Structure formats: C-alpha cells, structure tokens
N, C-alpha and C positions, 0 to 999 in steps of 0.2 A: 501522618505520612500518606503519600499517594504516589501513584506511578506518574512520572513526568513524560517520558517518551520511550520509544523503541527505536534503536539505531539500525539502519540497513546500509551496508556498503554497496555503492552502485558504480557501474562502469561508465555511464554517460549521464551526467547530472541533468542536463536539459531534457533528455528523453524521459528520465524518471520523473522529473517535475511535471512534465506534460501529462504523463500517465496519471499521476495522483491528482492533478488539478483538473485536467480536461476530461479524463475518462471516469475517474471516481468522484469528481466534484469537490475535492478538498481545496483549501486556499493555501497559497504560499505565504507563510507567516513571517519568515525572515530567512535571510541567507547571508553568509559572511565568508569571505576568502581569508585564508591563513597562508600568505605567500612563503613565510619562513618554513612552515611545515609542509607546503605544497599540497594543501587540501582545502576543500570547501565544505561547509555545513549548510544544509538547507532544511528548514522545518516546515512540514505541511500538516494540515489537520482541518477538521470541521469546525473547531472552536479555538479561541485563543488559548495559549499555553497556560494562562492563569486559571482557566476554567475546566481543562481536561487534558488527558494524555494526547500526545501528537506523535508523528513519525519524524525522526531525524534521518535525512539522507546524507551520507558521508561520501564525498567523492575525493579519493586520493588521486591527484593529477597524473601520476605515473603508472596507475594500475587500470588497464582498460576493462578487466572482467575479474570475476571471482568464482571459486567453486563454492556451491551453497552448503555442502556438507550434509549430514543427516540428523543433526540435533535440533535445528530450528524447524518448527512446524509451519505456522502461518499467522497472519494478522486476521482478526475477525471484525467485521462491520455489521451493525444492525441496519436492516433495510425494511421498509414497510411491505414490499412485495418483491421477493427474490426473482420471480419469473420476469417481471417488468424490468428489474435492475439488470438482468442478463441481456435482455433485448436492447436496453439503452447503452450498456457497456459495449456490446458487439457493434451497435450502430456508430459508436464513437471510435471504433477501431481497436477495442480491447479484445483480449483473448479469454474466452470462457472455456475452462478445462473440465468442469463438471457442471452440467446443466442443473437448473433448479429442480428440486424434488425432495421428498422426505429422506431424512438421513437413514442409513442402515440401522435396523433394530430400534427405530424410533419414529416419531411423527413430525419433528421439527423440520421445516422446509429450509434447505441450505443449497448453496451453489459455491463454486470456486472459480476465481479468475486468476490470471497470472500476470505479474508486472513484467516490464522489459528485461529485468535481470533474472527472471525465473522464480521470484518469491511468490508464494501462494497467498491469496486474500480470500477468506471465507465470507460469504454473504449469508447472514442468518436472518430469516424473516421474523420480524417482531411487530406486533400491533402497536 
C-alpha cells in the first residue's frame, strides 16, 4: 500500500493550477472534466502518479470558495534550502506566511506558504 494523493477543493481551478505549477514548480499531470457531476479534477505533482503521491485539485463548478475548517493542517514539501525557496516563491508572486527559520523547540529549518485558497504548504529543509 502507498498514499496516492491528497485532495483539496479549490474555488478557482486555473488560479490553483498556476500556483502549484508556476510558483511551487509542480507539473500538471492530468485534468478531466465531469460535466454530468459539474466538477473538474486536476492532478499536480513533482513526479508521475505511479512514482509518488500527488495533489488532486477538485473544482466543483458551482462552488466559488470553501471554508477551510480546523481539522486539516498542511501539505509538506522537502526543499534543499528553505530560505532560497521562500525568496523564489515570493518572486513568483507566492505568499510566504512564515519565513524560513528553525522550528519552535527544534532545529529543523521550516517555512510556510499559502495557496490561493488559504491552504498551508510547509517547506522543510532537507539535504
């Protein structure tokens, strides 16, 4: 068994695809409309679905936004340099909500960015 994907409901699919591909550097792996259900699924990731977990962006055509709730935490990405990643994300128009630095009560360097729908993405510095 393995994790296939994490699904996020998004209000504006093109804006979300642009964030994950242009700002975070993922690839759009596939996208499909389901007219009878009035929704579109788009899968983004750094590798093919056969090789690792990806993110499923679900756009329900008649729902422009969602309340995030308080149960979901964040998506985590490994980066070689969290400080540089924040600079690059900011330069591409991304929103850094916690600058790179050691985590509280630890030494691991982390940062947080926010996608267009308010979902948090943690950047964890790994060699």
